[in-house]
C-alpha positions in Angstrom: 24.7 34.3 -44.8 28.8 35.9 -45.1 32.1 33.4 -43.8 34.2 36.0 -43.8 38.0 33.4 -43.6 41.2 35.8 -43.0 44.5 34.7 -40.8 45.0 34.0 -36.8 46.2 37.3 -35.8 45.5 40.3 -33.3 44.8 42.9 -36.6 42.7 40.6 -38.2 41.3 39.1 -34.5 40.0 43.2 -34.5 39.0 43.3 -38.1 36.7 40.3 -37.5 34.6 41.8 -34.1 35.0 45.3 -35.2 32.4 43.3 -38.7 30.8 41.2 -36.7 29.4 44.1 -35.3 28.7 46.0 -37.8 27.6 43.2 -40.2 24.6 42.6 -37.1 23.7 46.0 -36.2 22.6 45.8 -40.4 20.2 42.1 -39.4 22.8 40.8 -42.0 24.0 36.9 -41.3 28.2 37.3 -40.4 30.3 34.9 -39.2 33.7 34.3 -39.0 37.3 31.6 -39.2 41.2 32.4 -38.5 43.1 30.3 -40.5 47.0 29.7 -39.9 48.2 30.3 -42.6 47.1 31.9 -46.0 47.4 28.3 -47.5 45.0 26.5 -45.4 42.6 30.0 -46.0 43.0 29.3 -50.2 41.5 25.7 -49.4 39.4 26.8 -47.1 37.6 29.3 -49.7 38.1 26.4 -52.0 36.1 24.0 -50.2 33.5 26.1 -49.2 34.3 26.3 -45.4 34.0 30.1 -45.8 32.5 32.2 -49.0 35.2 35.6 -48.6 37.9 35.9 -47.6 40.5 38.9 -46.7 43.9 37.7 -48.5 47.1 38.7 -49.5 47.6 39.1 -53.4 49.4 36.3 -53.4 46.5 34.4 -52.0 43.7 36.3 -54.2 45.9 35.1 -57.1 45.7 31.6 -56.2 41.7 31.8 -55.4 41.0 33.4 -58.8 42.8 30.5 -60.5 41.0 27.6 -58.2 38.2 28.2 -60.2 37.1 28.2 -64.2 35.4 32.3 -64.1 38.1 33.7 -61.3 37.1 34.9 -57.6 35.7 38.6 -57.7 37.6 41.5 -55.8 34.5 42.7 -53.6 36.2 45.5 -51.9 39.8 46.2 -50.7 41.5 48.9 -48.0 41.9 52.3 -49.6 45.4 51.6 -49.6 45.2 48.8 -51.4 44.5 50.6 -55.0 47.7 51.3 -57.2 50.2 50.0 -54.5 53.6 50.3 -56.2 57.4 48.3 -55.7 60.5 51.2 -55.7 63.5 50.5 -56.3 65.8 53.1 -53.7 69.2 53.8 -54.1 71.2 57.0 -51.2 71.0 60.3 -52.2 74.4 60.0 -53.2 74.2 57.1 -54.5 75.5 57.4 -58.6 73.0 55.0 -59.7 70.3 56.8 -62.1 68.4 54.2 -64.2 69.0 50.6 -64.7 71.1 50.5 -67.0 73.2 51.7 -64.0 72.4 48.3 -62.1 74.4 45.7 -63.7 77.1 44.2 -60.6 75.7 46.1 -57.8 74.4 44.8 -54.9 70.6 44.8 -54.0 68.8 43.9 -51.3 65.4 42.0 -51.5 62.8 42.3 -48.8 61.4 39.2 -47.5 61.2 36.3 -49.9 57.0 35.7 -49.8 56.7 40.0 -49.6 55.2 40.3 -52.9 55.6 44.3 -53.4 59.2 44.0 -52.1 60.2 39.9 -52.8 58.0 38.3 -55.9 58.1 41.7 -58.0 61.0 43.5 -57.7 62.5 39.7 -58.9 60.3 40.0 -62.4 60.1 43.2 -62.1 64.3 43.5 -62.6 64.0 40.6 -65.6 61.7 42.7 -67.4 64.0 45.8 -67.1 66.0 42.3 -68.8 68.2 42.1 -65.0 69.4 39.0 -64.5 69.6 39.4 -60.6 71.9 35.9 -60.6 73.7 36.8 -63.4 74.0 41.2 -63.5 74.5 41.5 -59.9 77.2 41.7 -57.7 74.8 40.2 -54.9 71.5 40.0 -54.0 69.5 38.1 -51.4 66.5 38.2 -49.7 65.7 39.2 -45.8 65.3 35.2 -45.0 69.2 35.5 -46.1 70.1 38.5 -43.7 70.6 38.4 -39.7 68.3 41.1 -39.4 69.3 45.3 -38.5 65.8 45.5 -38.2 62.2 43.7 -37.6 60.5 44.6 -40.3 61.9 43.4 -43.5 61.3 46.6 -45.7 63.1 48.9 -42.6 66.1 46.6 -42.9 65.9 47.1 -46.4 66.2 50.7 -46.2 68.6 50.7 -43.2 71.4 48.2 -45.3 70.9 51.2 -48.6 72.0 54.0 -45.9 74.7 52.2 -44.4 76.4 51.4 -47.7 75.9 47.7 -46.9 73.7 47.5 -50.5 73.8 50.1 -53.5 70.1 49.4 -54.0 66.8 47.7 -52.2 63.3 47.5 -52.9 60.3 48.0 -50.7 56.9 49.5 -51.6 55.2 52.8 -52.0 53.6 52.0 -49.3 55.8 52.0 -46.7 58.3 55.7 -47.5 54.9 57.0 -47.6 54.2 55.9 -44.4 57.7 56.7 -42.1 57.9 57.6 -39.2 60.3 59.0 -36.8 60.9 56.1 -33.8 61.4 54.1 -37.4 64.8 56.3 -37.5 65.0 56.9 -40.7 66.0 60.6 -43.0 64.3 59.9 -45.9 65.9 63.4 -47.0 69.4 60.2 -47.4 67.2 58.0 -50.1 66.0 58.6 -53.5 63.8 56.5 -55.5 65.5 55.2 -58.8 62.7 53.1 -60.0 59.3 52.9 -59.5 56.9 49.8 -61.4 53.6 50.3 -63.0 50.5 50.1 -60.1 49.7 46.7 -59.6 46.5 45.2 -56.3 47.4 44.6 -53.1 45.4 43.2 -50.5 41.1 42.2 -51.0 38.2 40.7 -49.7 37.7 38.0 -52.0 34.2 36.5 -52.8 33.5 32.9 -54.2 31.8 32.7 -57.3 28.6 30.7 -56.3 28.2 33.9 -53.1 24.3 35.1 -54.0 25.1 38.5 -55.6 23.1 40.3 -53.0 25.3 38.9 -50.2 28.3 40.9 -52.5 26.6 44.0 -53.2 25.4 43.5 -49.3 28.8 42.8 -48.0 30.3 45.1 -50.3 28.1 48.6 -49.5 28.7 47.5 -45.7 32.8 47.7 -45.4 32.3 50.9 -47.6 30.1 52.8 -46.1 32.3 51.5 -42.5 33.7 55.2 -41.0 35.3 56.3 -37.7 32.1 57.7 -36.2 31.3 54.2 -33.7 33.6 52.0 -32.2 33.2 48.9 -34.2 34.4 51.3 -37.2 37.0 52.8 -35.8 38.2 49.3 -34.7 38.4 48.0 -37.9 40.3 50.8 -39.4 42.3 50.9 -36.8 43.0 47.1 -37.2 43.3 47.2 -41.0 45.8 50.9 -41.3 43.8 52.5 -43.2 40.8 55.7 -44.2 38.3 54.1 -45.3 37.3 50.2 -47.4 36.8 50.6 -50.9 34.6 48.6 -53.9 37.2 45.5 -55.0 38.6 45.9 -58.2 39.8 43.6 -60.2 42.1 45.1 -62.1 45.9 45.1 -61.7 46.6 41.1 -60.8 47.4 40.0 -64.0 51.7 41.5 -63.1 51.7 38.8 -58.9 49.9 36.2 -61.0 52.7 36.3 -63.8 55.4 37.2 -61.5 54.3 33.5 -59.4 53.9 32.0 -62.3 57.3 32.1 -63.8 59.0 31.9 -59.8 56.7 28.9 -59.5 54.5 29.9 -56.9 51.7 29.1 -58.7 50.9 26.9 -61.4 
């Protein structure tokens, strides 16, 4: 039996209900459980309460480190492969390269955001910039009175209004900006883009039988918008399709989390 875990939210509830209909239609035993947060889901995964988790990137790293042979990624959204972090500036900014960053004011996203919080700090250090020493100011969304309800939109707004010289957002956010977001994309310039990495994923316990893991992957890869359940799943996760998982692109997240003391 597939026992899927996810964190408690309306989209995840819609995801689980849609997948339940799809799996049962294919004659595959399927159940699901929603958790109050990712750490609770990690504990449930480690104890065997669930055998597949719909994961954020940091909780996936925690899960794979809980087992000596790791925990495989058996499916992903199409949008979670080759994810990037971008350093953005105003189009008219004098900042051109990372060598120009000392003395700049830097806006990060939420502290717990892998793409806009954890990894930007990690990438800056890899580029030879110590945020606490080399930048005029550097803070997280959690430390500011928000001007936007989304941490990454907040970063964009503050760069555009010149409160900060530079900020960190994901390539996905830049690709999905809507007119209602109130962002003049022409007024922004991407100064630096990270190497690609992986993001959210479906993680399996290593003791999940290979046949069940294969059924799970094949079932998700076959989801489309041709019926109500499939449409609900894709809408819930804001993607066009679900694809087989990859084990590449996780090392950078693990290295950053280790360096910042988020895992050990």
